[in-house]
N, C-alpha and C positions, 0 to 999 in steps of 0.2 A: 504494500500500500504506500501511497504518497503521504508526505507529512505537510502540514500547513501551520503557519503561525500568523495570527492577526495581531498587529501592534499599532501604536499611535505614532504618527509622524507629524512634524509641524507643517502647516499649510503656508505659512509666511516665510519666504526665503530670506527676508531682510532681518530676521532675528527677533521679531515682535513676540514677546513671551505670552501675550494674550491672544494670539492668533488661534483660530479654531483648528483643532487637530484633524487629520485625515486618517483613514484606515490604510495601513501598510500591510500588504500580503506577501508572505514568503512561502514559496513552495519548494520543498526538498532543499532548503538552504539558500535559494536564490530568489531575489525580489521579483515579483510578478511582472513589473514594468520591464526589467532586464530580459526576462524570458520572452515577453511579447516583442521587444525591440529586435531580438535576434530573428524572429519569424518575419517581421514586417520590413526589415532592412533591405532585402533584395527587391521587394516591390517598390519601396520608396526611392531606392537608388535608381531603378529603371525609369522612374518618372522624373528623375533629376532633382529630387528633394529628399535626400537621405535623412535630413533633420526631422522629417515627419514620423519616422519609425520610433515607436515607444514614447510618443509625445503625450503622456498621460500623467495624472496624479491620482492618488487614492480618493475615495469618497468621504464625505463629511461624517466623522465618527458619531457625532451627536444624533444624527438622523438615522443611521443605518446599523449601529451595533444594538444588541439586545437592550431593551425589550423588543425592538424591531425584529421582524423575522426575515428581513431582506436577504441575508446570506443563507437562509434556510429555504430559499426558493419562493418566498412570498414577498415580492419586491415592493419597495416604497413607490408610490405613484410616480414621482418625478424620475425614477430610475428603472421603470418597467418597459420592456420591449417584448411583450408576450410572444412566445413562452419563455423568453430569456430574461435575465436580469443584467443590470450594469455592474461590472466589477471594477472598472477604472473609468475615469472621465478625462475630458480635455484639460490641459494645463490652465485654461482660462477659468475653470471651476463652474461653468454654466451647465446645469443638467441637460442632457440630450445633445450637447456639442461634442462630437468625436468620442462616443463611448465605446468601450470594449465590452461586449456582451458574452454571456455563456448560459447554457441550460444547466440548471442546478436540480439534481434529483436526489432524493433521500430514500433510504430503506432503513430497516431496523439497525443495521450495523455500519452503514457507509453513507457518505455524501460524495456525489460525483459531479464534477464540472466538465462539461463537454460542449460540442457544437459552438465553438467560439466564432464570433463575428464582429466585424466593424461595419455598421450599417451604411456609413457614408462612403464606403469604398467598394460598391457593388461592381462597377465597371468604369474604367477610366481609359484615357489614351496617353501614350508616352512618346516622347521624342528622345532619341539617343543623344547623350551629351558626353563631351570629353571630360577629363579630370579637372580641367580649368573652367568648365561650365559652358564651353563653346558648343553650339549645336553641330553635331556630326551628321545627322540625317534628319531631314524634315518629314520623312514618311512617318506617319503615326500608326501605331498598332495597339490593339486592345490589351489591357493588363488587368487581371482580376486579382485582388488581394485575397488570398485564401489562408486558412489556418489548418488545413489538412496536416495530420501528423502532430499537431499541437494538442496534447491531451489525448484522450480524457485523463483527468486526474481523479483518482479515487482515494478518499480520505477515510480513516477510521472515524466513525461518527462521534464517539465519546471524546476523542482527542480534538476533533474539530470544534465541538460545542464547548469544551473546556477552554480552548484558546479564544473563542468568541467571548465567553463570559469574562475572562481575565482582561481582555481589551476593553470591554464595556465597563468593568470596574475602574480601570485606569481613566477612562473617559469621564466617568461620573466624578472622580476625584478632581480632575482638571476643571470641570464646570463648577463643582462644589467649592473650589478655591477662589471663586469670584471672577474668573476670566470672562471677558466679553464673548458673546456667542452671536453669530450672524444667522439670520434666517436664510432659507434656500433662495428666496427671491432677492437677497442682498440687503434687505432692510435691517 
């Protein structure tokens, strides 16, 4: 089985100690964003924008850790793409902007993440570029971003839920310490 760790990460890269924390996910010892970046990099490079690969941040901890059942396959409204849920969001922090989605299924002993998708990269066109960014070929060809071979990840349900609970406990301590918390709509 795969292992997972849910943790808190600062949302504010400028070092604001009151910034709302985000959920950081580590699978088998590697951050989920790094795992996804490796899958997306060939597609983004082919399009001439390698910086797009892995351009995600974690989700708002306050909204999506327990008691929310988001990571248990019952998504929060702002982060639902039936039948999938959002696992990562765009670096801008806007729900629905550049999400990474997956199908989350549960049984008595396991939680499975499968069928990963980036809904805004269904089909695009690419032009070949040199390493310096000069256009090599103006002929455009279709490029589909796929996540075949990425996952499924199967986690022990008790370990998964224990990690979620610990991250939720840490998030509640953060909020309980009087830190400012923003709403999803930014107010």
